[in-house]
N, C-alpha and C positions, 0 to 999 in steps of 0.2 A: 260581188254582189253587195250593196250597202241596204241596209234597211231604213226605214223613216224613222223620224223622233217620235211618231206617234207609236210605232211598234216597239221601240226601246222604253217609251213610257209604260206600255203594256205589260212588257217584260219585268220591270221594276215593280210596278203592282202585283204581279202574280209572284214574284220571289217574295214578296212582303206577306201575301195572304197564304201562300203555301208555309212559310215559316210559322205563322200564326197557327196554321190547320196542324201542321206537325207537332207543335207544342201542345195543342188540346188533344189531339190522338194520344201523346204520352200520357197526359193526365188521365185519360178515360181508361187507357191500358192499365195504367197503375191501380185505378180504383178496380175496373173489373176483374182483373187477375188477382191483385195483390189483397183486396178487400173483400171482394165476392168470391174468390177462388175459381172463375171462369176460364180454365186452361184453355189455350188456343184463340183468345180474343183477336178477332180481325177487323170488325166494325159495328157501329152502332147507328140507330136510325130512329126516329119519332114514328110510331104506327097508332093508327085509330082503334085497332082492334088486335088481340093476339091470335096467332095460328098454332096448330098442333094441340097436345094434350096438357091438361091443368097438371101442375106437379106440386104446388103447396096450397095451404088455406089463404095464405094471403094474396092469391092470384097470379103466382107466376107459370107461365106456360112455356113449352118446349117443344120444337119441330125439327126432327133430327133423322136423317137418313144415315145406313150404313154403307161405306165405301168399300170395306174390306175389313177384314177379320177384327183388326183394333183400331179402325180408321173411322171416324164420324165427323159428319158436317152437320151443322144445325143452326138454329136461332132460338134462344131464349128471349122471353117477353117479360119483363118487369114492370108492373103497375105503377104509375106516377103518381105520388101522392097528392090528393086532393084534385085528381084529373081524370077523366076516363080515357085517357092514352097510356101507351106503353113506351118504353124505351125498348127496342129490339136490339139483342145484341147477338151478330154472326160470329161463331167460332168454328174451329175445325181442329180434331186431336187424332 
């Protein structure tokens, strides 16, 4: 099988974008684990509103489930400065 130049171009573009995404993830992981102490960080996204229960006075929320005796999965929601939106951070520990 031979692939077209069009597909090869898409693969090249995918590799470039994946590399950029991997670098961004490493930076996010360093921030949320290293600076915020969020163990088990897995992913981040922008949310219009938080879910779960309020954790702190500054508007942090957490939505967590227990999967086992010492096994948790959840999402922390951190308010974005000067915005009504939140950064959601999924984790598993």
